[in-house]
C-alpha positions as CSV (number, residue, x, y, z in Angstrom):
1,M,9.3,-31.0,-27.5
2,R,7.1,-30.8,-30.7
3,I,4.3,-29.3,-28.7
4,V,6.5,-26.8,-27.0
5,A,8.0,-25.8,-30.4
6,T,4.5,-25.3,-31.8
7,I,3.5,-23.2,-28.8
8,V,6.6,-21.0,-29.4
9,C,5.7,-20.6,-33.0
10,L,2.2,-19.6,-32.1
11,C,3.5,-17.1,-29.5
12,M,5.8,-15.5,-32.1
13,S,2.8,-15.3,-34.5
14,F,0.8,-13.4,-31.8
15,W,3.7,-10.9,-31.2
16,G,4.1,-10.4,-34.9
17,Q,0.4,-9.5,-35.4
18,A,0.2,-7.1,-32.5
19,Q,0.3,-3.4,-33.4
20,T,3.4,-2.7,-31.4
21,F,3.7,0.9,-30.5
22,R,6.6,2.6,-28.6
23,M,7.0,6.3,-28.2
24,T,10.0,7.7,-30.1
25,E,12.2,10.3,-28.4
26,K,10.4,13.0,-30.4
27,E,7.0,11.7,-29.2
28,Q,8.2,11.5,-25.6
29,T,9.3,15.2,-25.8
30,Q,5.8,16.1,-27.2
31,V,4.1,14.2,-24.4
32,K,6.3,15.9,-21.8
33,K,5.5,19.3,-23.2
34,T,1.8,18.6,-23.3
35,S,1.7,17.2,-19.8
36,N,4.9,16.8,-17.8
37,K,3.4,14.2,-15.4
38,A,1.9,11.9,-18.0
39,L,5.2,10.6,-19.4
40,P,6.3,8.3,-16.5
41,Y,2.9,6.5,-16.5
42,L,3.1,5.9,-20.3
43,L,6.7,4.7,-20.1
44,K,5.7,2.3,-17.3
45,I,3.2,0.7,-19.7
46,E,5.8,0.3,-22.4
47,Q,8.3,-1.1,-19.9
48,V,6.0,-3.8,-18.6
49,L,5.0,-4.8,-22.1
50,D,8.7,-5.0,-23.1
51,N,9.5,-7.2,-20.1
52,N,6.5,-9.4,-20.9
53,A,7.9,-9.9,-24.4
54,I,11.2,-11.0,-23.0
55,L,9.5,-13.5,-20.7
56,L,7.4,-15.0,-23.5
57,Q,10.5,-15.4,-25.7
58,Q,12.0,-17.4,-22.8
59,Q,8.8,-19.5,-22.7
60,D,8.0,-18.0,-19.3
61,P,4.2,-17.4,-18.9
62,N,4.6,-15.3,-15.7
63,I,3.9,-12.0,-17.4
64,Q,2.7,-8.9,-15.5
65,N,-0.4,-6.8,-16.0
66,P,0.6,-3.3,-17.4
67,A,-2.6,-1.9,-15.9
68,I,-3.2,0.1,-19.1
69,N,-6.6,1.6,-18.3
70,E,-5.5,2.7,-14.8
71,L,-2.1,4.2,-15.9
72,V,-3.6,6.0,-18.9
73,K,-6.4,7.3,-16.7
74,Q,-3.8,8.6,-14.2
75,S,-1.8,10.3,-17.0
76,L,-4.8,12.0,-18.5
77,T,-6.2,13.1,-15.1
78,M,-3.4,15.6,-14.7
79,A,-4.0,17.2,-18.1
80,T,-6.5,19.8,-19.3
81,T,-9.2,18.6,-21.7
82,E,-7.4,20.2,-24.6
83,N,-4.1,18.5,-23.6
84,Q,-5.9,15.1,-23.2
85,I,-7.0,15.3,-26.8
86,R,-3.4,16.1,-27.8
87,L,-2.0,13.2,-25.8
88,K,-4.4,10.8,-27.4
89,K,-3.2,11.9,-30.8
90,I,0.4,11.3,-29.9
91,I,0.1,7.9,-28.3
92,C,-1.7,4.7,-29.5
93,I,-3.7,3.4,-26.5
94,A,-5.4,0.8,-28.7
95,C,-2.0,-0.6,-29.7
96,Y,-1.0,-1.0,-26.1
97,K,-4.2,-2.9,-25.4
98,E,-4.0,-5.1,-28.4
99,E,-0.4,-6.0,-27.6
100,W,-1.4,-6.9,-24.0
101,L,-4.3,-9.1,-25.2
102,N,-1.9,-11.0,-27.5
103,Q,0.6,-11.4,-24.7
104,I,-2.2,-12.9,-22.5
105,T,-3.1,-15.3,-25.3
106,A,0.5,-16.4,-25.8
107,A,1.0,-16.9,-22.0
108,E,-2.2,-19.0,-21.7
109,L,-0.9,-21.3,-24.5
110,L,2.3,-21.7,-22.5
111,L,0.3,-22.4,-19.4
112,D,-1.7,-25.1,-21.2
113,V,1.6,-26.9,-21.8
114,D,2.9,-26.5,-18.3
115,I,-0.3,-27.4,-16.5
116,E,-1.2,-30.9,-17.6
117,G,-3.8,-33.0,-15.9
118,R,-5.3,-30.1,-13.9
119,E,-7.4,-27.1,-14.7
120,G,-5.2,-23.9,-15.0
121,I,-6.2,-20.5,-13.6
122,S,-7.2,-18.1,-16.4
123,L,-4.4,-15.6,-16.7
124,A,-6.8,-13.1,-18.1
125,Q,-9.1,-13.3,-15.1
126,E,-6.2,-13.2,-12.7
127,T,-4.5,-10.2,-14.2
128,N,-7.7,-8.1,-14.4
129,Q,-7.7,-8.2,-10.6
130,N,-4.1,-7.3,-10.0
131,Q,-2.0,-4.2,-10.5
132,A,1.2,-4.1,-12.4
133,V,3.7,-5.6,-10.0
134,Y,6.8,-7.6,-10.7
135,S,7.0,-11.1,-9.4
136,T,9.3,-11.7,-6.5
137,E,10.6,-14.9,-8.0
138,N,11.7,-13.3,-11.3
139,T,13.4,-10.4,-9.5
140,Q,15.3,-12.7,-7.1
141,Q,16.6,-14.5,-10.1
142,R,18.0,-11.3,-11.5
143,N,19.4,-9.8,-8.3
144,G,23.1,-9.6,-8.3
145,Q,23.3,-10.4,-12.0
146,V,24.0,-8.2,-15.0
147,P,20.9,-8.6,-17.2
148,I,21.6,-9.7,-20.7
149,E,19.0,-9.3,-23.4
150,N,19.6,-10.4,-27.0
151,N,23.2,-11.3,-26.1
152,R,24.1,-7.7,-25.0
153,E,24.6,-6.0,-21.7
154,L,22.0,-3.5,-20.7
155,T,22.8,0.1,-21.1
156,A,23.2,2.3,-18.0
157,Q,19.7,3.7,-18.6
158,E,18.2,0.3,-18.9
159,K,20.0,-0.8,-15.7
160,S,18.5,2.1,-13.9
161,K,15.0,1.3,-15.0
162,R,15.6,-2.4,-14.0
163,G,16.9,-1.2,-10.6
164,Y,13.7,0.8,-10.0
165,D,11.6,-2.3,-11.0
166,N,13.5,-4.2,-8.3
167,L,13.0,-1.5,-5.8
168,A,9.2,-1.4,-6.5
169,N,9.0,-5.1,-6.0
170,A,11.0,-5.0,-2.8
171,L,8.7,-2.2,-1.5
172,K,5.6,-4.3,-2.4
173,G,7.1,-7.4,-0.6
174,H,8.3,-5.5,2.5
175,F,5.3,-3.2,3.1
176,G,2.6,-5.3,1.5
177,Q,0.6,-2.7,-0.3
178,D,0.3,-1.4,-3.9
179,Y,1.8,2.0,-4.8
180,F,3.8,2.2,-1.6
181,T,7.0,4.2,-2.0
182,V,9.8,5.6,0.1
183,F,10.7,9.2,-0.8
184,R,14.2,10.4,0.0
185,N,17.0,10.0,-2.4
186,L,14.8,8.7,-5.1
187,D,13.7,10.0,-8.5
188,Y,10.7,12.3,-8.1
189,N,9.0,10.8,-11.2
190,F,9.0,7.3,-9.5
191,V,7.9,8.7,-6.2
192,T,5.1,10.9,-7.4
193,M,3.7,8.2,-9.8
194,N,3.2,5.8,-6.9
195,F,2.1,8.4,-4.3
196,T,-0.3,10.1,-6.6
197,S,-1.8,6.8,-7.6
198,F,-2.4,6.0,-3.9
199,L,-4.0,9.4,-3.2
200,Q,-6.3,9.2,-6.1
201,G,-7.1,5.5,-6.1
202,Q,-7.2,4.7,-2.4
203,M,-8.1,8.0,-0.7
204,R,-10.2,9.3,-3.6
205,M,-8.3,12.6,-3.7
206,A,-8.6,14.8,-6.8
207,Y,-5.5,16.3,-8.4
208,K,-5.9,20.1,-8.5
209,E,-2.7,21.7,-9.7
210,Q,1.1,21.6,-9.6
211,L,3.4,24.5,-8.9
212,R,7.1,24.2,-9.8
213,Q,10.0,26.2,-8.4
214,K,13.7,25.8,-8.7
215,S,14.2,23.6,-5.6
216,K,10.6,22.4,-4.9
217,I,7.5,21.0,-6.5
218,I,4.1,21.6,-4.9
219,E,1.2,19.3,-5.7
220,K,-2.3,20.3,-4.5
221,Y,-5.2,17.8,-3.9
222,V,-8.8,18.1,-2.7
223,P,-11.2,15.4,-1.7
224,G,-13.2,14.0,-4.7
225,I,-16.3,14.0,-2.5
226,S,-16.4,16.4,0.5
227,T,-19.2,17.6,2.8
228,R,-17.0,20.4,4.1
229,Q,-15.6,23.5,2.4
230,G,-11.9,24.2,2.3
231,E,-10.6,20.7,2.7
232,Y,-7.2,20.3,1.1
233,L,-3.9,18.3,1.0
234,N,-0.7,20.0,-0.3
235,V,2.4,17.9,-1.0
236,T,5.7,19.8,-1.3
237,Y,8.7,17.9,-2.6
238,H,12.1,19.6,-1.9
239,I,14.3,18.4,-4.8
240,K,17.8,18.5,-6.2
241,R,18.5,18.0,-9.9
242,D,21.4,15.8,-11.0
243,N,22.0,15.6,-14.8
244,N,25.0,13.3,-14.4
245,I,23.0,10.2,-13.4
246,Y,20.0,8.2,-14.8
247,G,16.7,8.4,-13.1
248,A,13.8,6.0,-13.1
249,Y,12.8,6.7,-16.7
250,S,15.3,9.0,-18.4
251,E,18.7,10.7,-18.4
252,G,19.0,13.0,-15.4
253,A,17.3,12.6,-12.1
254,T,15.2,14.9,-9.9
255,L,16.0,13.6,-6.5
256,V,13.7,14.1,-3.6
257,Q,15.5,15.5,-0.5
258,S,12.5,15.9,1.8
259,V,8.7,16.1,1.7
260,E,6.1,18.2,3.6
261,I,2.4,17.2,3.5
262,V,0.0,19.8,4.9
263,G,-3.7,19.7,5.1
264,N,-6.8,19.3,7.3
265,S,-6.1,17.3,10.4
266,D,-8.5,14.5,9.6
267,L,-7.2,14.1,6.0
268,V,-3.6,14.1,7.2
269,A,-4.3,11.6,10.0
270,N,-6.2,9.3,7.5
271,L,-3.2,9.4,5.2
272,F,-0.7,8.7,7.9
273,T,-2.8,5.6,9.0
274,A,-3.6,4.3,5.5
275,Y,-0.2,4.8,3.9
276,W,2.3,4.3,6.7
277,Q,0.1,1.8,8.7
278,V,0.5,3.9,11.9
279,T,-2.7,4.9,13.7
280,P,-2.4,8.3,15.4
281,K,-4.7,9.5,18.2
282,L,-5.1,13.2,17.5
283,E,-7.9,13.7,20.1
284,G,-6.5,15.8,22.9
285,Y,-3.2,16.5,21.1
286,K,-1.6,19.8,21.7
287,K,0.1,22.0,19.1
288,G,3.5,20.6,18.1
289,E,3.1,17.2,19.5
290,V,4.3,14.5,17.1
291,I,4.3,10.9,16.2
292,S,7.2,9.5,14.2
293,K,8.3,6.4,12.4
294,Q,11.4,5.3,10.4
295,F,10.8,3.7,7.0
296,W,14.2,2.9,5.4
297,N,15.7,6.3,4.6
298,D,12.5,8.2,5.5
299,Y,12.0,9.6,9.0
300,V,8.2,10.3,8.9
301,V,6.8,12.7,11.4
302,L,3.2,13.7,12.1
303,E,2.8,17.1,13.7
304,V,-0.3,19.0,14.8
305,I,-0.1,22.6,13.6
306,S,-3.4,23.7,14.9
307,L,-6.8,22.2,15.8
308,R,-7.8,22.0,12.1
309,E,-4.4,21.6,10.4
310,S,-1.7,19.0,10.6
311,K,1.6,18.2,8.8
312,I,3.6,15.1,7.8
313,T,7.3,15.7,7.3
314,I,9.6,13.2,5.6
315,K,13.2,13.9,6.4
316,K,16.6,12.3,7.2
317,G,16.7,10.0,10.1
318,N,19.4,7.9,11.8
319,F,19.1,5.0,9.5
320,T,20.5,4.8,6.0
321,V,19.8,2.4,3.1
322,D,22.1,2.5,0.1
323,Y,19.6,2.2,-2.7
324,E,22.3,2.6,-5.3
325,A,24.3,-0.3,-4.1
326,I,21.4,-2.6,-3.3
327,F,19.2,-2.0,-6.3
328,G,21.6,-0.5,-8.9
329,L,19.9,2.9,-9.1
330,H,21.3,6.0,-10.7
331,P,24.3,4.8,-12.8
332,Q,26.4,7.6,-14.2
333,V,25.5,9.0,-17.6
334,E,28.0,7.8,-20.2
335,S,30.3,10.5,-21.6
336,K,29.4,11.5,-25.2
């Protein structure tokens, strides 16, 4: 017991010395104005760090990697050079990294106590190889329970964030790949953060631009390296705004109703194979011929538009999953 108490004291010392930085509401607004797509990535870093702090206070060393370098890179990729400079002045990237290093040290001290008589795996080495995913064990323990932190019930906004964490973990466990998301009836910010990360990280697509209209958002990508001119991939999200519920990261949610992905046939076929794990055979296909697959609330259809162009449509199918009931998503905004 004396050893454990000493470890807890050391852990508290590490937390106290870290340059803890969290964006204020004013800073979040500044980030959103500078680059609208950057905020969800930065909030994800802070969310993982906060969850890690709770675990360490409970003497649980199973902390998660916030993937700071990757998420910061993703957030800056979508901004102009001028806006990248502005973002770096608003947020403290070095503070995030220092806090994470202190959390690693504290967790390793706890592991030294738990793993006696055998050599433990270095958490620092392990987490450098993994993305920021939440452990199934911890999520299962929380499922069906009202989370309590510091003797208080979580707010509706915190419950919504926790719900999306549980959803992300369920997607990872069910489909077995990082950055996989379903699309329909979910917050656009959650969906695009994961899907964009996959396109840029796994398919090496470069983010070109975003066009926003009242009821849809169009994101344009091109191959990072291409031997042919004119290759492209355009993702159109048909959306509906609901200001009366909480989304993945903030009050109000931009809910995805359906999605259309149009591009060169080989790019679209590669995406269909890599992301949805379905291998189409486009050779010899005629215009309009389709392949389809149901993924929870998403009915995903691959269609040949022409010899050089194909389309993936994500729309309503015959199967419905109640994400709100299962994961606790989208609680109502409290009346003010």
